[in-house]
C-alpha positions in Angstrom: 29.2 -22.0 6.0 27.5 -22.5 9.5 24.2 -23.7 9.0 23.2 -25.9 6.1 19.1 -26.3 5.6 17.4 -28.3 3.4 13.1 -28.7 3.6 11.9 -30.9 1.0 8.7 -30.3 2.0 6.9 -28.5 4.9 3.3 -28.3 4.4 -0.1 -27.4 6.9 -2.9 -29.8 6.0 -3.2 -29.3 2.1 -1.1 -26.3 1.8 2.3 -27.0 0.9 4.5 -24.1 2.5 8.0 -25.6 1.2 9.0 -27.8 -1.5 12.9 -28.2 -1.9 14.0 -25.4 0.3 17.6 -24.9 0.4 19.5 -22.1 2.5 23.2 -21.6 3.4 24.3 -19.2 6.1 27.8 -17.9 6.4 29.5 -16.4 9.1 29.6 -12.8 9.9 26.9 -12.4 7.3 23.9 -10.0 8.1 20.9 -11.8 6.1 17.4 -10.1 5.3 14.3 -12.6 5.3 11.4 -10.9 3.0 8.3 -12.7 1.4 4.9 -12.7 1.1 2.8 -12.9 4.5 1.9 -16.2 4.8 5.1 -17.5 2.8 6.5 -19.3 5.9 9.1 -17.0 7.6 8.3 -17.2 10.8 8.1 -21.4 10.2 11.6 -21.5 8.7 12.7 -19.6 11.9 10.7 -21.9 14.0 12.8 -25.3 12.4 16.1 -23.3 12.7 15.2 -23.1 16.4 14.1 -26.5 16.9 10.5 -25.7 18.2 8.9 -27.5 14.6 10.3 -30.5 14.0 7.4 -31.3 11.6 9.2 -31.2 8.0 10.7 -33.6 5.9 14.7 -32.0 5.6 17.8 -31.6 7.5 19.1 -28.4 9.3 22.6 -29.1 10.1 24.5 -26.4 12.0 28.4 -25.8 12.6 29.7 -27.6 15.5 28.8 -25.7 19.2 27.2 -23.3 17.3 25.3 -20.6 19.7 21.8 -20.0 18.5 20.0 -17.2 19.7 16.4 -16.0 19.1 13.7 -13.6 19.7 10.9 -14.8 21.2 7.8 -13.9 19.5 5.1 -15.5 22.5 5.7 -14.9 26.3 3.2 -17.5 27.5 4.3 -18.7 31.0 6.5 -15.4 31.7 4.1 -13.7 32.6 5.7 -13.2 36.4 9.2 -13.4 35.6 11.1 -10.6 36.5 12.3 -9.0 33.9 16.3 -9.1 34.4 16.2 -12.9 35.3 14.1 -13.6 32.1 16.8 -11.5 29.7 19.8 -13.1 31.8 18.3 -16.8 31.6 18.5 -16.7 28.0 22.0 -15.7 27.3 23.8 -18.7 26.3 25.5 -20.2 29.2 25.2 -17.9 31.3 22.6 -19.3 34.2 25.2 -23.0 34.0 28.2 -20.8 34.4 26.6 -18.4 37.1 25.4 -21.5 39.0 29.1 -22.5 39.3 30.3 -19.2 40.2 28.3 -19.0 43.0 28.0 -22.1 44.1 31.1 -23.7 44.3 33.3 -21.5 46.3 31.5 -23.1 49.0 31.3 -26.5 48.1 34.3 -27.6 46.2 36.5 -27.8 49.0 40.0 -29.6 47.7 37.6 -31.2 45.0 40.3 -30.8 42.1 37.7 -32.2 39.3 35.4 -29.0 40.9 38.4 -26.2 40.9 38.8 -27.3 37.1 35.6 -26.7 36.5 35.2 -23.8 38.5 38.4 -22.1 37.1 37.2 -23.0 33.2 33.7 -21.3 34.1 35.6 -18.4 35.0 37.5 -17.8 32.3 34.5 -18.6 29.9 32.3 -16.0 32.0 35.3 -13.2 31.2 35.8 -14.2 27.7 31.7 -13.3 27.3 31.7 -10.7 29.2 29.1 -11.8 31.5 30.9 -9.9 34.5 29.7 -6.1 32.9 26.5 -7.7 31.2 23.7 -6.9 34.0 25.1 -3.2 33.8 25.2 -3.2 30.2 21.3 -4.6 30.1 19.9 -2.2 32.3 21.5 0.8 30.0 20.3 -0.7 26.9 17.2 -1.2 28.6 17.1 2.5 29.5 17.9 3.5 25.7 15.0 1.1 25.1 13.0 3.6 26.9 11.9 0.8 29.4 12.6 2.9 33.0 14.4 1.6 35.8 11.4 1.7 37.6 10.3 -0.8 35.3 13.1 -2.7 34.8 12.5 -4.1 38.4 8.7 -5.3 37.1 8.0 -8.4 35.2 7.1 -9.5 31.9 3.4 -9.9 31.7 3.5 -6.0 32.9 5.2 -4.7 29.9 3.2 -3.9 26.5 3.6 -5.7 23.7 6.1 -2.9 22.1 8.3 -3.4 25.0 8.5 -6.6 25.1 10.1 -6.2 21.8 12.7 -4.1 23.0 13.2 -6.7 25.9 14.5 -9.2 23.3 16.2 -6.8 20.9 18.2 -6.3 24.5 18.7 -9.9 24.9 19.9 -11.0 21.7 22.2 -8.1 21.5 23.7 -9.4 25.0 23.9 -12.7 23.6 27.0 -12.8 21.7 25.8 -15.7 20.1 27.2 -17.3 16.9 23.8 -16.8 15.0 20.5 -14.3 15.8 17.2 -14.7 14.5 15.4 -11.4 14.9 12.0 -11.3 13.6 10.5 -8.0 12.6 13.1 -6.0 14.9 11.8 -2.4 14.3 7.8 -2.9 14.9 6.5 -0.2 17.1 10.2 1.5 17.3 10.4 5.2 17.4 13.1 7.4 15.4 15.8 7.3 18.4 14.9 3.7 19.2 15.7 2.6 15.5 18.5 4.3 15.0 19.6 2.3 18.2 18.8 -0.6 16.8 20.7 0.4 13.7 23.8 1.5 15.4 24.0 -2.3 16.3 23.3 -4.2 13.6 25.6 -2.3 11.1 28.9 -3.3 12.5 27.2 -6.7 14.3 30.0 -9.3 13.6 27.6 -12.0 14.6 25.8 -13.7 11.8 22.1 -12.2 11.7 19.5 -13.2 10.1 16.4 -10.8 10.4 12.7 -11.2 9.2 11.8 -7.5 8.0 10.1 -5.5 5.3 11.4 -2.4 6.9 13.6 -1.0 4.0 16.0 1.2 6.3 16.8 -2.4 8.3 17.0 -4.0 4.4 19.4 -1.2 3.6 22.2 -2.4 5.5 22.2 -6.2 5.2 24.7 -8.5 3.4 22.4 -10.6 1.7 18.6 -10.4 1.1 16.6 -14.3 0.8 13.2 -13.9 -0.4 10.7 -17.0 0.2 8.5 -17.6 -2.7 6.7 -20.4 -4.2 8.0 -22.7 -1.2 11.8 -21.9 -2.0 14.4 -19.9 -0.8 15.9 -17.3 -3.4 18.9 -15.5 -2.9 20.3 -11.8 -3.9 23.8 -10.7 -3.0 23.8 -7.1 -1.6 21.2 -4.7 0.0 18.0 -3.5 -0.5 18.6 -1.1 -3.4 20.9 -4.6 -5.1 17.6 -6.7 -4.6 15.6 -4.4 -6.3 17.7 -4.3 -9.2 18.9 -8.1 -9.5 15.0 -8.8 -8.9 13.8 -6.2 -11.7 16.4 -8.4 -13.7 15.0 -12.3 -13.0 11.7 -11.4 -12.8 11.3 -10.0 -16.1 13.4 -13.2 -17.2 10.9 -15.6 -15.8 7.6 -13.5 -17.3 9.2 -13.9 -20.7 9.9 -17.4 -20.1 6.0 -18.1 -19.0 4.8 -16.2 -21.5 6.8 -18.3 -23.8 5.2 -20.9 -22.2 1.6 -19.7 -22.3 1.8 -19.4 -25.9 3.2 -22.4 -26.1 0.1 -24.2 -24.4 -1.8 -22.4 -26.7 -0.4 -23.6 -29.6 -0.7 -26.9 -28.7 -4.2 -27.0 -27.7 -5.0 -26.0 -31.2 -2.8 -28.5 -32.7 -4.4 -31.3 -30.0 -7.5 -30.3 -32.0 -6.2 -29.8 -35.4 -4.7 -33.2 -35.4 -7.5 -34.9 -33.9 -9.7 -33.7 -36.5 -7.3 -34.2 -39.6 -7.1 -38.2 -38.3 -10.8 -38.3 -37.8 -11.1 -37.2 -41.5 -8.2 -39.5 -42.6 -9.1 -42.9 -44.6 -5.3 -43.7 -45.1 -4.3 -46.1 -42.0 -0.9 -44.9 -42.2 -2.2 -41.2 -41.8 -4.5 -41.8 -39.0 -1.4 -43.6 -37.4 0.5 -40.7 -38.2 -2.1 -37.5 -36.9 -3.0 -40.1 -34.1 0.7 -40.0 -33.0 1.0 -36.1 -33.4 -2.1 -35.9 -31.0 -0.7 -38.0 -28.6 2.8 -36.3 -28.9 1.1 -32.9 -28.1 -1.0 -34.0 -25.4 1.3 -35.3 -23.8 3.7 -32.1 -23.7 0.6 -30.2 -23.2 -0.2 -32.0 -19.8 4.0 -31.7 -18.4 3.4 -27.9 -19.1 0.1 -27.3 -17.8 1.7 -29.3 -14.4 4.1 -26.3 -14.1 2.6 -24.0 -11.4 2.7 -20.0 -12.2 5.6 -18.4 -10.4 5.0 -15.8 -8.0 5.7 -12.1 -10.3 6.9 -8.7 -8.1 8.4 -6.0 -9.4 8.8 -2.7 -8.0 7.0 0.2 -8.9 10.0 2.4 -10.0 11.9 -0.9 -11.9 7.9 -1.9 -13.4 8.1 1.7 -14.8 10.7 1.7 -16.8 9.9 -1.8 -18.5 9.6 -1.5 -22.1 5.9 -1.6 -23.7 5.8 -5.1 -24.8 7.2 -6.4 -21.1 5.1 -4.0 -19.3 2.0 -5.2 -20.8 2.9 -9.1 -20.0 4.1 -8.4 -16.6 0.8 -6.5 -15.8 -0.9 -9.9 -17.3 1.1 -12.2 -14.9 2.3 -10.2 -11.7 1.1 -11.7 -8.7 -1.9 -10.7 -6.9 -2.0 -7.7 -4.9 -4.2 -6.2 -2.6 -7.2 -3.8 -3.9 -7.7 -0.9 -1.9 -10.6 1.4 -2.6 -9.5 4.4 -1.1 -11.4 7.5 -2.8 -9.5 9.3 -5.4 -12.4 11.7 -6.7 -11.2 15.2 -5.8 -13.7 17.8 -4.0 -14.3 21.0 -5.5 -13.8 22.4 -1.5 -11.0 22.3 0.3 -12.7 21.8 3.7 -10.9 22.6 7.0 -11.5 19.3 8.8 -9.0 19.6 11.7 -8.0 22.5 13.9 -6.0 22.6 16.6 -5.2 25.7 18.3 -2.5 26.4 21.4 -3.3 22.5 22.8 -2.1 21.4 26.0 -2.7 17.6 26.4 -1.6 15.1 29.4 -2.6 12.8 32.1 -1.1 13.8 35.7 1.0 16.6 33.6 1.2 18.1 30.4 2.8 15.8 27.7 3.0 18.9 25.3 1.9 22.2 25.2 1.1 25.3 22.7 0.3 23.3 19.9 -1.0 24.7 16.7 -1.9 22.9 13.3 -4.8 22.8 10.6 -5.2 20.3 8.4 -7.6 20.6 5.4 -9.3 18.6 2.6 -6.4 16.6 0.3 -3.5 17.7 2.8 -1.2 15.5 4.6 0.1 15.7 8.4 3.4 13.7 9.7 3.2 13.3 13.6 6.6 13.0 14.8 8.0 12.0 18.0 9.4 9.9 20.7 7.1 7.0 21.8 5.3 8.7 25.2 5.6 12.0 23.6 1.6 12.4 23.0 1.3 11.3 19.4 -1.1 8.6 20.5 -2.6 10.9 22.8 -3.3 13.6 20.6 -4.9 11.3 18.0 -7.4 9.7 20.8 -8.4 13.7 21.1 -9.4 14.4 17.9 -11.5 11.1 17.8 -13.1 12.4 20.9 -13.4 16.0 19.2 -15.1 14.6 16.0 -17.9 12.4 18.4 -18.3 15.1 20.6 -17.0 13.4 24.0 -14.3 14.2 26.8 -11.0 12.9 25.9 -9.4 10.4 28.2 -6.3 12.7 28.7 -7.0 16.3 30.2 -6.6 19.2 28.3 -4.6 21.9 29.1 -5.7 24.9 27.4 -6.3 25.5 23.5 -9.1 23.6 21.7 -9.6 21.0 19.3 -12.4 21.3 16.4 -13.2 18.8 13.8 -16.1 19.0 11.0 -19.2 18.2 11.9 -19.9 14.6 11.5 -16.4 13.9 9.8 -15.9 10.7 8.7 -12.7 9.5 10.1 -10.8 6.0 9.2 -8.4 4.7 11.8 -5.7 2.4 11.4 -3.8 1.1 14.4 -0.6 -0.5 15.3 -3.2 -3.2 17.8 -5.8 -4.8 16.4 -8.9 -4.3 18.6 -9.5 -7.0 21.6 -13.2 -7.1 20.4 -12.2 -8.9 17.1 -10.0 -11.6 18.4 -12.3 -13.9 19.3 -14.6 -13.3 16.0 -14.2 -15.2 12.9 -12.8 -12.8 10.1 -16.4 -12.9 8.5 -17.7 -11.9 11.4 -15.2 -8.9 12.3 -15.6 -7.7 9.1 -19.7 -7.7 9.3 -19.4 -5.9 12.6 -16.4 -3.3 11.4 -19.2 -2.6 8.4 -22.3 -2.4 10.3 -20.6 -0.1 13.3 -20.1 2.4 10.1 -23.4 2.3 9.1 -22.3 0.5 5.8 -24.6 -1.9 4.2 -23.2 -5.4 4.5 -23.9 -8.7 2.8 -22.4 -11.9 1.8 -21.1 -10.6 -1.6 -19.8 -7.6 0.0 -18.1 -9.4 2.8 -16.2 -12.3 -0.3 -15.6 -9.0 -2.4 -13.6 -7.5 0.4 -11.9 -10.9 1.5 -10.9 -11.4 -2.5 -9.3 -7.8 -2.3 -7.2 -7.9 0.5 -5.8 -11.3 -0.7 -7.9 -13.7 1.6 -9.7 -16.7 0.2 -13.1 -15.8 -0.1 -14.5 -19.3 0.0 -12.6 -20.6 3.6 -10.8 -17.8 5.0 -13.8 -15.8 6.3 -14.0 -19.0 9.3 -10.9 -18.2 10.7 -10.7 -16.8 13.9 -8.7 -13.3 13.9 -6.8 -14.7 16.7 -5.1 -17.3 14.4 -4.3 -14.6 11.3 -0.4 -13.7 10.5 0.7 -9.9 11.6 0.3 -9.2 8.2 -3.2 -10.9 7.2 -4.2 -8.4 10.8 -2.9 -5.6 8.8 -4.8 -6.3 5.6 -8.4 -6.4 8.0 -7.0 -2.9 9.5 -6.9 -2.0 6.2 -10.3 -3.2 5.1 -11.9 -1.3 8.1 -10.4 2.0 8.0 -11.9 2.7 4.3 -14.8 0.5 5.3 -17.6 3.8 5.1 -15.4 6.4 2.7 -13.7 8.5 5.5 -12.8 11.7 4.8 -9.8 12.0 7.2 -7.0 8.9 7.8 -5.4 8.3 10.7 -2.4 5.6 10.5 -0.3 4.8 13.1 2.9 3.2 12.0 0.9 1.6 8.7 3.8 -0.2 7.5 4.1 -2.7 10.4 3.5 -6.4 9.6 3.0 -5.8 5.8 5.2 -7.3 2.9 6.8 -4.9 0.7 4.2 -5.3 -2.6 1.4 -4.3 0.2 3.5 -1.5 1.2 3.8 0.0 -2.3 0.1 -0.8 -3.1 -0.5 1.1 0.0 1.9 4.1 -0.7 0.1 4.1 -4.3 -3.3 4.5 -2.5 -2.6 6.8 -0.3 -1.1 9.3 -3.1 -3.9 8.9 -5.2 -6.1 9.7 -2.0 -8.4 13.1 -1.7 -9.3 13.0 1.8 -6.6 14.2 4.4 -4.3 12.0 6.0 -2.4 12.1 9.7 0.1 9.6 10.6 2.7 8.2 12.4 5.8 6.5 10.6 9.1 6.1 11.3 9.9 4.2 7.7 11.4 7.0 5.9 11.0 5.0 2.8 6.7 5.5 3.2 7.7 9.2 4.7 9.8 10.3 1.8 6.9 8.5 -0.6 3.8 10.3 1.3 5.0 13.5 2.0 3.2 15.8 3.8 3.7 18.6 6.6 5.8 17.2 9.8 4.8 17.9 13.3 6.9 17.7 15.8 5.2 16.2 19.1 7.1 17.0 22.3 11.1 17.6 22.7 
């Protein structure tokens, strides 16, 4: 065992995040950390790295354990050169490099400095740091950070590129424990395969926060943060689903029995009270009073118990017997409610017609692209980052608004249905919303699409997407978690009953239950869908024709 974590209490204001959370990490294991948005996965990482000390509990690491983590924010590093940023974060690199660079000129005949230099030289060699700069450059190139870009600073990188920088840093750190938060967000299929090629055989202990089922397929253990505690599941994602279904059905049955017991106790309290009041014999009165008090005491204890969070994947849920299925549906955890159009139209209108299209900027990103999209059809855009997928999406949006696209059209045409209503889900939330409060952002989004809006409508949407209708409307968008921002994006996309949905990596930041809810809603949706996704599970569940963009 390399780490023993026990957190008795972790709270934010009046909200308890953890209560009795226990987690042990072993050497040479890959752990997937999952849980609903807002359950505290990133907070747990902050506790493990020591950046959050405001909790009651103990975190004990094996002596001399080296920990590396993927930084989420880069404030203060904007002007730091990329290679310098990575090297400075590698364990021991800076201190060892300082000795190797300065001691030859300063140590003279000092035996102490000679020994320190010799030890540093040996340690630098053992860690493989003599070749690490070239290895890092090759890794950056593989993640599509060009040699020219590598000469720049952290502040010149996009959000996705900063994520790649963090992964390269972790992969070359040779640490005992690596903590990685949502590694495959913003990755194309080639970069994702590169990450998995590193991840599958890795020998260090790696804990990864992810709901990417392709990554979870290759872990040794899954830890789910739920109801303030950590629940352990041996094996990979498929094993987790099977074990979780068994455990949850047992818990649902136990909870159901408890609820029936509560109902019986409430009836007994009333019945014993009435019998006590009707009795005249002191002994009988005392007996019914005693029974009433006993029932009330048990009732009080049972009602103190919080309702557990119940979630079973759709396939496992479909295999439950009728009685258990009814109990699960009654008690399962709330999920987002996606109100997408489900009524099929009598016609299959041609919504988008692309013919021999070439698009680019200084030069074409792609040429001779042709496809048609009708109502009810699904189309997947597949290609590397930078191949032109987003450029094509922007050009389709421009055509629908009868405006000129940002990119240059090198040939061909894009035609769309007149006054086509399009809902767009983007990877990054629009900057115009970041300084708004959530309620105001919802109002702004609906009004921009000519949708009638009032307080009741806003509160309904907040409730549908798992926000607190009474309090969360006043929370600034900038303070929302990645998952909460994703739910706002879904809300915005569906605001005006669109005929066409365009989704760019929609499963990024969503938790597993929300991904399934989105998949179910999209399968029932009777408009057209254009989507970009490198989640193989999502692609398999949604289907549709695949168009390759670029080589």
